N, C-alpha and C positions, 0 to 999 in steps of 0.2 A: 484327648484334651486333658484328662486326669493325669495321664503319664507325663505330659508336658509340665503341668503345675508341680507335680512331685519332683520332677527333675530340677525345676527352678528353686524350689524350697530347699532341696538337698544342697544345691550349689551355694545358696545364700548361707545355709548353716555351716557349710565347709569354710566359706569366706569368713564368717563370724568367729568360728573356732580358731581359724588361723590368726585372725586379728587379736583375739583374746590371749592366745599363747604368746604372741609377739609382745603384747603389752606386759604380761606377767614376767616374761624373760627380761624385758627392759627394766621393770621395777625391782626385780630380785635376781640379778645376774649371778650371785654367789650364795652359798649356804649361809654365810654369816649375815647376809641381808635379810634372811627369813625372820629374824627377830622383830622386824618392823611390820609384820602381817597384822597383828592385833590392832595397833593404832590406826592402820589404814582402814581396816574393816569398820571401826567405830566412826571414822570420818565419813565413809561412804554411806552408812546407815543414817547419819545425821542429814546428809544432803538429800537422801531419799525422802525423809520425813518432811523436809522443807518443800520439796517439789510437790508432794502429795497435798500439803496444806494450800499451796498456791493454786493447784488444780481445783480443789474444793471451793475456794473463794471465787474463782472465775465462773464456775458452774452456778453458784448461788447468784452472782451479779447478773449473769445472762438471763436467768429466770425472772429477776426483778425488772430489768430493762424492757423486756417484751411486753409486760403488762402495762408499763408506762406508755409505750409507743401506741398501743391501742387507744388509750385514753386521749393522747394528743391528737390522733387522727379524728376522733369523734368531735373534739373541740373545734378543729379546723373546719370540718364540714358544717357545723352549726354557724360558724362565723361567715362562711361564704353565703349561706342562705339568707342571713340577716342583711348582708351587703346588697344582694340582688333586690331585696324588698325595698331598701332605701333608694336604689337607683330608679326603680319604677315609680316610686313616690316623687322623686325629684323631676322626672320627665313629665309627669302629670301636672305638677305645679308650673313647669316651664310653658306648657301648652296653654294653661289658663292665663299666664302672664302675657303671652303673645296676643291672645284674643283681646285682652284688656287694653293693650297698647294700640292695637288697630282701631278699636272703638274710640279711644281718646284722640288719635291723629286724623280720623276721617274728616272732621270739620276743618282741621288745620290745612289739609291738602286742598280742599275746595277753596279756601282763602288764598292759598299760594297760586293756584291756577288763575284765579281772578286778578291777582296782582300782576301776573305776567301778561295777561291780555291787556290790562289797563296800560302797562308800560309800553307794550308794542303799539298800541293805538296812539298813545301820546307821541311816541317817536315818529310814527308814520304821519300823523297830523303836522308835526313840526317840520318833517322833511317835505311834506306837501306844501306847507306854507313857504318853505325855502325855494321849492321848485317853482311855484307860481311867481314868487318875487324875482327869481333868477331869470325866468323866461321873459318877464316884463322888462327887466333891465337889459337883457340880451336884445330884445326887440328895439329898445331905444338906441343901444350901441350900434345895431345894424343900420338903423335909419340914419345915424350920424356918421357912419363909416369909421367908427373907432375900433380899428382892427386889432390893435394890441390888447385892449381890454376885452374885446369880444372873444379873442382866442382863449384867454383864461376862463371867460364865462362859459364858453362852449364846453370846455373840459369839465367845469363844475356841474353844468346841467347834465352832461353825459353820465357823470358819477351818480347824480341824484336819480336820473331815470333808471339806472340799473337796479335801484332798490324797489322800483314799482313794476318790475317785469311780471310779477305774479298777479298784478291787478290790472292787466291790460283791458279786461272786459268791462271795467268800471267806466261809465260814461265820462266822468271828470278826468280820469287818467287818459282816456282816449283823446279827449279834447286837447289836453296839454301836450300829448305826444304829437298830434297833428300840427299844433301851433309851433312846436319846436322844429318840426320838419320844414314848415313854411319859412321860418326864420333862417334856417340853414340854406334853404334855396335862395332866399333874398341875399344872404351873405355871398353865396356862390356867384350870383349874377352881378353883384357889386364888384367882387374881386375880378371876375372875367372882364367886366367893363373897364375897370381901371387898367388891367394889363393890356387891353386892346389899344391903349394910347401909347404904349411903349414903342419907340421907334418913329413916332410921328412928329417929334420935336417938342412935345408938351413937357417932357422931363427937363428940358433946358429952361423953359419959361417958368415952370413951377418947381422951385428948388426942393420942396418937401415931398414931391411925388415919389421919388425913389425910396424915401424913408417909409412913406405910406405903403408902397408896394412890398417893401421888406416886412412890414407888419402884417400885410395881407397874406404873406406866405405862412405866417404863424397860424392864421385862421384856416388856411388850406390844410396844414398839417393836423389841425384839430378836427377837421371834417373827415369824411371817408377817404381811403387811399385812392379810390377811383377818381375823386375830384382832382387830386394832384396829378394823376396820370393824364386826365383830360386837359388840364390847364397846360401842362408841359407840351403835350402833343399839339394843342392849338397854337401855342407860342412858336414851336419849331416850324409848324406848317406856315404860319404867318411870316416867319423870318425867311422861309425859302420861296415864298411867292415871287418876290422880286428876282431871286436867282433863276427861277423857272421861266419867268417872262423874258429876262435878259438873254439867256442862252438857248431859248427856243426860237429866237429870231434867225432869219436866213444868214445874217452876217456872222454870228458867233456859234451857230449850230454846225460847227465843222470840227473835223478831227484835229486840225492844226491849232485850234483854239483851246485844246484841252487844258493846257497849263494855266490859262487864265481862269478857269473854273476853280482850281485849287488856290490861286492867288486871291480870288474873291472871298472864299470862305475864311482864309487866314486873315485877310483884312477885316472881315466882319467880326471875327472873334477878338481881334486886337482893338478895334475902335469901340466896340460895345462892352469893353471890359467892366465899366462901371455898372452897366445893366446886369451883367452876370453876377456881380457881387450881391445884388438884391435877393437872389435866390439862395436858399441854404445850400451848403456844400454837399450835403447828403442827397440832394436832388440830382446832381450831375447833369445839369441842363446842357452844358456845352458838349458833354459826351453823347447825350441822346440826339442833340442837334447834328453832330457829325455823322451819327448813324443814319439819320434821315437824309442828310446831304449825300452820303455815299450811295444809298439806295436810289435816290432820285437821279444822281449822276450816272449810275449804271444803266438805268432805264433810258435816259436820253442818249447815251453813247450807243446803246443797242439800236435805237431808232436811227441814229446817224449811219451805222453800218448797214442797216437794212435799206436805207435810201440811197446808198452809193450805187451809181450806175456802172462803175467799173472797179477793178481791184484798187485798193488804197495804195498810195505811194509808200514804199518801204521805209524811207527815211522818216516821213511823217508818222507812220504807224509805230515805228520803234521809239521815236522821241516821245510820242504821247504815252506809250506803254511805260517807258522809263520814268517819266514824270509821275505817272499814276502809281507806280510801285514805290517811288520815293515818298509820295504823299501818304500812302498806306503805312509805310514804315514810320513816318513821323507820328501818325495817329496811334499806331501800336505802342510806340515808346511813350507818348504823352499819357496814354490811358492804361499803361501797365502791360501791354502785349497780351491782352485777354485771349483766352482759349488756346494759347500756344506758349509753352514754357521755354522754348528755345531762345537763344540770343542771336541777334542778327550780326553776322560777321561780314559786313560788306566793306572791304578795303579797296577803295577806288583810287587808281593812279591815272591821272590825266596824261595823255601823250603830248598834246599841245595845250599849254596853259592859257594861251592868248586867244583861244577860239571863242567866237561869239555864238549866239543861239542859232544863227542861220547856218547850221552844219549840213554838209552834204551827206549822202547816204554812206559813203565810205568813211567819212570822218566819224560818224556815229558808230559804225562798225568797229573802227579802231578804238574808240572809247570803250566799247563793250568788251573788247578783248582783254582789258585789264580788270574786269569786274569778277569778283569771286561769287560763288553761288549763294543765293539767299533763299532759304526755305519758304515755301508758300503753302498755306493750309488748303485743304480740299473740302472744308465743310460747306454745307448748304447755306447760302448767304441770305436766303429769304426766310429768316427765323420768325418765330411767332412774336407778335407785338409785345407781349408781356416780357419776353426775354430781352427785347431791346431796352426796356426800362429798368433792367437789372443794374446792379452795381458794377462798375468797370472791373474787369478781371473775372467776371462770373460766368463767362461762356461765350461772349461775342468776340469774333476774330476779324480785325480790320484787314489783315493781310489777304489779298485776293478778292475782297468784296467788290472792287471795281475792275481790277485787272483781269479777272476771269472772263469778262465779256469779250476780251480781245482774242481769246483762244481760238474760236472758230474761224478767224480771219488772218491767222498767222502763216498760212501757206505761202503767201508772197515772200515772207521772210525766209521760210524754208527753201523756197525756190532760189532766192538770192544767195543763200548760203551754199546751195548745191552748185550754182554757176561759179561762185567764187572758188569753192574747193576744186572743182574741175579745172578751172583756169590755173590755179596754183599747181595742180597735178601735172598739167601739160607743161608748164614752165619748168617744174622740177625734173621731169623726164627729159626735157630738152637740154637742160644744164647739167644733167648727170654725167659723170666721167666714165661710167660703165667699166669699172675695174681698172682704169688707167692710173689711179692714185695708189701707188704701192705703199704709201705711208699710212694707210688706214689700219687702225688697231683692232677694229671690230670685224673686219672681213665682210662687211655688209655694205650695201649701197646707201650713200648718205641721203638719197631721196626718200627712202623708206622712213627714216627718222623724222625728216621734215614733214612727210605726209601725216604722221601721227601727231606731230607738234601742231600743225594747223587744225587737225581734228580736235585736239584737246582745247585749243583756243576757241574753236567754234562751240564746243560743249560748254565751256565756261560762260560764253556769251549767252547761250540759250538758258543755262541754269539761272542766270541773273534775271531772266525774263519770265520763264515758266518751267514747270517740271511735269507738265501733263501731256496731252496729246501732241503738242508741238515738239516736245523733246523726243517722243517716240518717232514722229515723222523725220526729225533730224537724224535720229539713229539709223533709220532706213536709208537716209542720204549717205551716212558714213559707210553703210554696207555697199552701196552702189559705187562709192569712190574707191573702196578697197578692192572691189571686183574689177574696176577699171584698171587699178594699179596691177592686179594680178595678170590681167590681159596684156598690159604693157611689158611685164616681165616675160610672158610667153612669147611675145613678138620678137624680143631680143635674142631668143634662142636660135642657134643655127638650124636651118631647115633641112629636111631630108632624113635619110637613114637607110640602112640595109642590113641584111643578116637576119638571124633567127629572132633576135629581140625586136628588130624593126618590123618583121612580119607579124609578130605577136601583138605589137602595139599599133599596127596599121600605118606606120610612118614609112613612106616610100621615098626613094631618092638616095642620094649619096652625100654623106656629111663629110665635109673637110673642115677640121678645126685646127687653128693655130694655137700656140701657147697663150696668146691673148684671149682667144675664144674660150679656152679651157679655164683660165682665170675668171672670165666673165661668168661662165656657167656656175663655177663655185660660188661666186658672189651672189648670183641669183638664188642658188640653193639656200645659202645662209640668210639672205634677205627674206625669202619666203618663210623660212623657219621663224625669223624674228617677227614677221607680220602675223604669222599664225599665233604665236604666243601673245603678242601685244593686242591683237584683236580680241582674244579672250579676256584679257585684263580690262580692255575698254568696255566690254559688255558687263563685266562685274562692277565697274565704277558707275555705269548708267543704272544698273539694278539698285545700287545704294541710293541713288538720287531720285529716280522717277517715282511717280505715284504708284502705290502698292497695287492698284487695280490693273495696271498696265505691265506688270513685271513679266507676265507669261509671254508677252510678245517680244521681249528682249532676248534675242538669240543670235549668236555669231557662228553657229556651227556650219552653216552653208558656206560662209565666207572662208572659214578655216579649211573646209574641204577643198575649196578652190586653190588655196595656197598649198595644201598638201598635194594636189594634182600638179601644181607648178614644180614642186620639189621632185616628184616622181618623173615628170617629163624631162626636167633638166638633167637628172642623173642618167636617165636612159639616153638622152642626147649625148651626154659625156661618154657613155659607153660606145655609142655609134661613132663618135669622133675617133676614139682609139681604134675601133674596128676599121674605120676608113684608112687610118695610117697603116694598119696591119695588112689591109687588102693588097697593098703593093708587094709586100714580102710574101704573101700567100701566092700571088701570081708568079713571083720569082721562083717559088718552090716548085711550081708545076713546070717551069721552063728548064729546070735542072735535068740533064740527061741521065736519069737514074738507071736506065737500061744499059748504059755503056760505061759506067764507072768502073775503073780498074782496081781501085783500092779504097780502103776506108781511112779517112783522115780525121782531122779535128772537126768541130761543128761547122756547118755550112754558113755561107755568107748571109743568107736570109735570116738565119737564127741570130747572128750577131746584130744585124740591122733591127730585128724585132726587139732585141735587148736594148739597143740604143733608144728606140722609140719609147719603151716603157720606162727606162731610167730617166728619160727626159721629162716625162709627164707625171709619173706617179709621185715623186717627192713634192712637187708643187700642189698636187691634189691632196696629198696627205696633210700638208701644212694648212690648207684652206678649209677642208671639210671637217665636220665633226666626226667622231668615231662611228656613230651609227650610220651616217650617210656614206662614209668611206667604206664601211663594211658592205653596205648595199651595192656600192659601185663595184667592189671586188667580186661579189657574188654574181652580179650581172655580167661582168667581164669574163669570169671563168666559165659561166654557162654559155657564153658566146664563142670565145676563142677555142675552147676544148672541142665542141662539135664541129666548128669550122675547120680546125686542123684535121679532124678525122675525115670529114668529107673531102678535104683538099687532097688527101692521099688518092682517092678514087679519080681525081681529075688528072693525075699524072698518066703519061702514055704507057710506059712499060718500066717495071722495076726488076732489076736483076738481083741476084743474091747479094752482091756487094752493095748495090744501091739500097736494098732493104736494110742491110746492116748499118749503112751510113744514116739512113732515115731514122732507124731506131735510136741511133746515137743522138741525132738531132732532136728526136722526141723527148729523150731524157733531158736534153739541154733546155728545151722549151718548158718542160715541166719544172725544172729547177728555177728558171727565170720567173715563172708564174708564182712559185712558192716563195720567192724572195720579195714579191711585191709588198706585203705588209711591212717588212723591215725597211724597204725603201721609203714608204710613206710614214715611217716612225709611228705606226699605230698597229699594235700587235694584240689588241684586246680580243679580237675574234679570229686570231690566226689559226687556232687548232681546227675549228670547224671549216674554215676556208681551205686549209691544207687537205682535209679529207675530201672536200668537194673537188679540188683540182686533181687530186690523185685518182678519184673515181672517174673523172672525165678523160684524163689523159691515158688512163689504163686501157681504154677502148682502142685508142690509136696504137698503143704498144701491142695489144692483142692482135690487131689487124696486121701489123708488120710481122709478128711472129707466125701468123698464118701464111703470109707471103713467103717467109723464110723456110717454111716446112717443106719436105720432099713432096713430090707430086702424088706418090702413092698413099701418103697419109694426110694430104691437105684437107680432105673432107672431115677426117676425124679431128684434126686440130681446129678446124673452123667450128665444128659442132661443140667442141669442148670450151674454146676460148670465147666464142661469140654465139652463145645459145639462142639469142634473140635475132640472129641474122636471117636474111631472106635469100631465096634462091637467086634473085637478080644480083644481090651483092656478091654472092659466091661466084656467080658467073663473071662479074667484073674483076674479082680477085684472080680468077684464072686468066683473064685477059692481061692483067698487070704482070703475071708471071710469064707472059709471052707464049702461051699455048695456042695452038692452032684450033680452028673451029671443030675439026673432027675429033681431036684429042679432048677438047672441052666437053663435047657432047657425051663422050663415054663416061667421063668423070661426073658430069651432071646427072646422067641416067643413074649411075651408081648412088649419087647423093640423094636423088629423089626416092630411090627404092628404100633407103634406110628410114625415111619418114621421121617420125618423132623420136626414134631411138637415139639419134645423135643430136637432137635439138633440145632435149630436156635436162641433161645432167647439169645441176647447178654447181658451178665452181666457186669456191670462196672468193669473194671480191678482193678481200685484203691480200689473199695469197697471190692473185694475179697482179695487183698493184705493186706489191713489194717483191714479186718474182721469187717467192719461196715455194717450198713443196706444198701443193694444194691439198685441201681436204678432199678425200675420195668422195665421189658422188654416190647418192643412194642407189640401191639395187633397182634395175629396170624390171619390167614385168616378167620376162623370161630371158635374161641375158645369159650369154655363154661366158665361160671363164676367159676365152680368148678375146672377146670384145672388151671385157673389163681390163685385162692386161694391156690391150692395145691402147685404150684411152689413157691409162695411167702412164704408159710409155710416152704418149704424145704430150701429155702435160709436163712430164719430166724434161723432155727435150725442149719444149717451149720455154720452160723456166730457165733452162741452161742458156738458151739464146738470149733471154732477157738479162741474165746476170753478165753474160759476156759483153753485150752492148753497153750495159750500164757501168761496168768497172774497168774495161780494157781500154787502154790509150791507143794512140796512133801507131806506136812502134809495135805493140803486141798484135794488133790487128794486121799490120803489114807482114809481120813474121808468120803469122798463122796462114794468111792467104798465099804467101809465097811458098810455104812448105806444102800446102794442099795442092798446088799445081803439079808438083813432081811426084807426089806420093798418093797411092790409092788407099792407104790406111793412115792411122794417126788420129789424134783426138779431134781435130777439126773436121776430117772427113767422116770418121766414125759416127759423129753426131747426127749425120743425115742418113747414114747407111745402116744404122742399128735396126 
């Protein structure tokens, strides 16, 4: 540590020396300047003396100020002590002052409380005097039936009584309260008595009676709210007594007199308009009267329905329901459409303007055909009594209050609708052109559009009446009508069928379809598709209208499934029809003497006729069917004609080498014809998949013919390679087609059976067989020899060569090859089988 400080001091000294030297050199750069050393030294000494004097003065001043600071601190401490003493003295004096003030004010507080009690007593006595006087005056007014003055007096007494709520136990107050209650009861009895004379004719005799009743309403408002409710209820019940007596009689207690009920209440409201004005507008007496009327009418109509011995007449039922709905709409509009914020959009268009009220059932139905739907509420109409007396628009709904009682008895209407719809359906089916109208732009039967038109009209009629269970029942009628129409479409399809598709669908018989039949089938397919789509839209429309509790029962899926079945059966029938036309040519194919053909020529006549059949039908089908159904038709047709052609080869008697070559050429021609069908129908959206399907099916027939063309010594190998799924019975039939005798066949069959699965398993690439190109080698067998593999490859190569020759060689080339083969034992044509 010492060494470090020494080093620092030495370095500082060095720096100081260096600085001094620089300063001297700067002040005295030359020898001549040394003459100024003495004056400089004197100047420096003077400055040192001045600095020493200043330091001494500062030290002396600091010593003096420290002593003074101690004195100041002692003085401040003494001042603080004195201040604290004075604060304690002031606090003591304040407590003494507070005690003195309380002693002074104690007597004043007692005097103030006494004054307050005296004031309260004087006020209470004054109010008691006023209450006694007011009750006496009210008693006189009640006895004289001065209702207007009594109403104001009741309000005043009520206010005075409110001040004595705390003094109920005082006998005098109890006496006055009981007296006031008795006076109010007297007023109530007088008012009820006066209102009981309304409607008896006294108001005409006494001109001031209505004014008196109007003043009485002021008294009722001043009394308890229950008094007003009781008065209005009694008045409404008294008004409806005559209504109840009139329409409970045997003459008017009928369904056809329903309209007269509503005419009665309208007339009552109109003729008693002056009476209604006596009631304050806030009471809504006419509104509450209509509520009571509707409930009473509903009860009486329910009794009428219960007393019916048989089903009601549909015309009478619908007319009564219509008049009821109209009356409910009038009340809803008059009183603000309470409980329902929707607006009624009932645009009625009368068919016959000059009809009178005695309409027949069909006339009423025609009228309802032009009605738009009107929403009906589904609230419970037996509300609590207190809600009935609420202000209009506060929760009561007139719509459906009466008409809902018709709902359980609307089955007669539904049955009539069903009969009418079925009659229309029968007539539409009878008048249908069934595809004879070539000018149709939609390619569907006009009857289908008419069926949905009458269904929509029926739906509108029902929506104008109800949207509850009756609408659901009518929806079920629509389902039955559409099922019946689907059955009608099925009946119009040609019957029968045959072939693989027919066997799969269980359709037996033979279908013969003309061009008109094919057009009809296409129309039925399009019509069923239209019905399938429109039935779903119909269900969606009903879901938007019907009551939310019934939406789960609205379902058209089963009906749509039936129309889907019609489409499927129609398309299958269409395929059967084309099959039937092709059957003739298939039979002609078996009659061709394939075993005695001398040369290979152009395609056979049955192929040309088959081409004529398809070119005559397919363009029409393509123009009428939608792409998806045309594709379905093509797939079914290919799955039918391909296997049928394959099986038809086995039906031939004997096939020579030349016959097999000719048949292979025909097979290629048939394949080309089938591949051209999408372009004939001008619909190529699914042509690629269809082409693969046709190629796969027709390749089996090509493979079969190649087996027939193969030499006898390699026929088993060729059959196993090209037809690995073949059976021994098919192989035996191939030997018969080649014209072998039974003994020769047995030898080959024995050899074929000995080979077992060894020649049945090799999978040959399907596309290689279809396109007749070099096949993909099969996988190694369990223990195959090289000779067996080479033999199979050789068989496949020769079979492919046969396929290429039949597919690409024309008539002249085949003729030249066959002629040369007759005279020569070698050459390309002969070597093909001798290799």
